[in-house]
C-alpha positions in Angstrom: 58.2 55.8 116.2 55.3 57.2 117.6 51.9 57.0 116.0 51.6 59.9 114.2 54.7 60.1 112.7 54.1 56.8 111.6 50.7 58.1 110.2 52.6 61.2 108.6 55.3 59.4 107.2 53.3 56.7 105.5 50.4 59.6 103.2 54.6 61.5 102.6 55.5 58.1 100.9 52.6 57.0 99.2 51.4 60.9 98.5 54.7 61.3 97.0 55.0 58.2 94.9 51.7 58.9 93.2 52.0 62.5 92.3 55.0 62.1 91.1 56.1 58.8 89.8 59.4 59.1 91.8 60.6 59.5 95.0 63.3 61.9 95.4 65.4 63.3 97.4 69.5 65.6 97.5 70.5 62.8 95.6 69.4 61.7 92.6 66.6 58.2 92.8 65.7 55.4 90.8 62.7 56.2 89.5 59.3 54.0 90.0 58.8 54.0 86.9 54.9 53.1 86.9 52.1 52.8 84.9 49.1 54.7 84.1 47.7 52.2 85.4 49.4 51.6 88.8 49.1 54.7 89.2 45.7 55.5 88.9 44.9 52.5 91.3 47.5 54.2 93.6 45.2 57.2 93.7 42.5 55.3 94.5 43.8 53.1 97.5 45.0 56.1 98.7 42.0 57.7 98.4 39.9 55.5 100.7 43.5 54.6 102.9 43.2 58.6 104.1 39.7 58.2 104.8 40.1 55.4 106.4 43.1 55.8 108.6 42.3 59.8 109.4 39.0 58.4 111.4 41.3 55.7 113.5 43.6 58.4 113.9 40.6 60.2 115.3 39.6 57.5 117.8 43.1 57.7 119.1 42.7 61.1 119.9 38.9 60.8 121.3 41.2 57.4 123.2 43.2 59.7 124.8 41.5 62.8 124.9 39.2 59.9 127.5 42.5 59.2 129.1 43.5 61.9 130.5 40.1 62.5 132.3 39.4 59.5 133.6 43.5 60.1 135.3 41.8 63.4 136.8 39.1 62.3 138.1 41.5 59.8 139.9 38.9 56.6 139.7 40.8 53.5 138.8 38.3 51.5 137.4 37.7 54.5 134.3 41.2 54.6 133.5 41.6 51.4 133.6 38.7 51.0 130.9 40.6 54.4 129.9 43.8 52.4 128.8 42.2 49.7 127.1 40.5 51.6 125.0 43.8 53.2 123.6 45.3 50.7 123.3 42.3 48.5 120.8 42.6 52.5 119.2 46.2 52.5 119.0 46.5 48.2 118.1 43.8 49.4 115.3 46.0 52.4 113.3 49.0 50.4 113.5 47.3 47.2 112.0 45.9 49.1 109.4 48.5 50.6 108.2 50.9 48.5 108.0 47.9 46.3 105.9 47.1 49.9 104.1 51.7 49.1 102.9 50.6 45.4 102.0 48.7 46.7 99.7 50.1 49.4 98.1 53.1 47.4 98.1 51.4 44.6 96.3 49.9 46.9 93.8 54.1 47.7 92.8 57.0 45.3 90.9 59.4 43.8 92.8 61.9 46.8 91.3 59.7 49.1 92.2 59.0 47.2 96.0 62.8 47.2 96.8 63.0 51.3 95.5 60.7 51.7 98.6 62.0 50.0 100.7 65.5 51.0 100.3 63.9 54.9 100.5 61.7 53.9 103.7 65.2 52.7 105.1 66.6 55.3 104.7 64.1 57.5 105.9 63.0 56.0 109.6 66.4 55.7 111.6 67.4 52.4 112.9 67.3 53.9 116.9 63.3 54.7 115.9 
C-alpha cells in the first residue's frame, strides 16, 4: 500500500472513531461504545498525531522532490544521498504511523480493538 494511502486511511479511521464513536458502513457494524474519557483521550492523541504525521509527510514529499532533482542533475553521489534521505523519511513516517496505531489501540478495550481490527481487515484488501 502506498504511504499516502496508509496516512489517509489512518486519519480517516481515527477521525471516524472519535467523531462518531462507531464504525459505520453500508452494513450495520458494531459500535465501539467509547466512554467519554476514552473519546477525549483519543481526540487529544489524534490531534497530536495529526500534526506529527503531517510534518513527517512533508519531509517525505521534500525528499521525493530532492530525489527528482538529483536524478535530473545526473550526479550519482547526489542521487544516492537523496535515495538514502527518502528512505529514512519514509521509514520515519511508517514507524510513526505504526506507533500511533499502537497508542490508539492501547486506549481501547479488547472488544473495541477487535471491532477496529475487523474493520481494518475489511477496508484494506489483502493484496496491498
